C-alpha positions, 0 to 999 in steps of 0.5 A: 857530476861525475865524469863517465867514459863512453864504451866503444865496441870494436867491430873488427876483431882482427885488429886484435887477433890477426888469425884464428889459430895463431892468434885467437885460439892461443889467447883463449887457451891461456889460463886467465882467458879460458877462466873467463869463458868457464865462468861464462858458461858454468863449467871448468874447462881445461885446454888439452890441445891446440889444433888437434887433428880430426882425420885430415882436419883439425879442431881449434881447441880440444879440451876437457872438463875438470872433474868429470873429464868430459871431452870438449871441442871449441871452434873459433870463427872471427866472422859471422856464422856460416854453414861450413863451420856449423858442419865442422863443429859437428864433424869435430865433435864426432871425431873426438867423441866429445860431449860438449861443443862450443862454437865462438863467433863474431856474430851468430846468424839467426838460422845458425842460432836456431840450428844450435837450439834445435840440436840442444833440444834433440839430444840427451842430457849428455850432449850440449852445444854452446854458441858464443859471440865474442866482442871487444869493447874499450873506453877512450884509449883503454886497452880492448876488453873482451866479452863473451855473450852466450847466444844458445846454450843447452836446454838444461831445464828440459833435460833436467826434467827428463833426467830427474824422472829416472833419479833415485830418491837419494839422487833427487835429494842430492840434487835438491840439496846442491841447487839449494846450496847454490842459491844460498852460497851465492848470496854470501859475499865471502863465497861469491867473490871467490867462486863462480856459479856452477851447475849442480848435478844429482851426485854426492859432490859439487866441484868448485875451481881452486885456481889451478888446473892441477887440483880443485875443491870438492864439496861432499854430501853422502846420503848413505853415510850421513856425511858432509865433507870439503876436500882438495881433489888432486886429479893426477899429480902425486908431487903436488900432494906431497908438496902440500903434505910437506906443509901439513902442519902450517896448512892445518894451523892456518885452517884451524882444523885437521884433515884427512891426507890420502895419497892412493898409490894405485889411483890417479886422484889424491884427496885432502878432506875434512868431514862432519856428520850431517844428514841432508835428508833433514831439510831444516838443517840445510842452512847449517850445512850450507854455512859449514860447506861455505866456511870450508870452501873459502878457507881451502881456496884461500889457504892451499895456493900459498903452499904450491 
């Protein structure tokens, strides 16, 4: 019979993080750890500033969502929730004009979970509140391992229903296409081992983390032009584009296809894109389109980091 270890929960988080600001917040802002949080809630978070001022106060982490640039405030509490911190999170969100609020705690009391649920129910689709418990676990003498548990999240289904009623036919088709893509792609091991589930929106792109805060992967579906695409989208760094371009021949040789390289001097973003013809209004062709997008996403994710 196999010998198995026993999971033990560490009750006192301060044995690992002595202080919220100098300990936990700094730890969370590191790339590997913010990626864990991003994967748990389904959005790509880029920490912009620690202890960011809001009048005489300061929010633990001021961040943004990669691609959309939605503003995020993260409030950390290594104890159980209380009224003070609930008020602080709302104050910080207002002061920073944030659209996403993430409150990370040791333990969420029922009344505060209900309060966050109420906020999610009574705000529109542009505003979202997350209440998350952070835990530490170990096996025997192993190092402690963190685990995020989402206690309350935005009511995406209800909000999506409100939003869907106002969508055009093209936007409804885009939303259905990306919802189908997510369900299909996550069943493919070559895709699921590289990419986490991301929430689809009624738009002509679906973004994926590429392993760097400087750029990401966009999958494209243009209803008007009957085009599909996959691209490296560089947010605001011409030097990275030029670095990639200096290896254009090697990159395209490894990928097995040519790409459209677009450095736009007057724009912040740069794009490196591959296209194909495809009408997503023809649902019987979706699996074919999904397979093409998966293939290109996997190849972009595996290839471009080698040339940073």
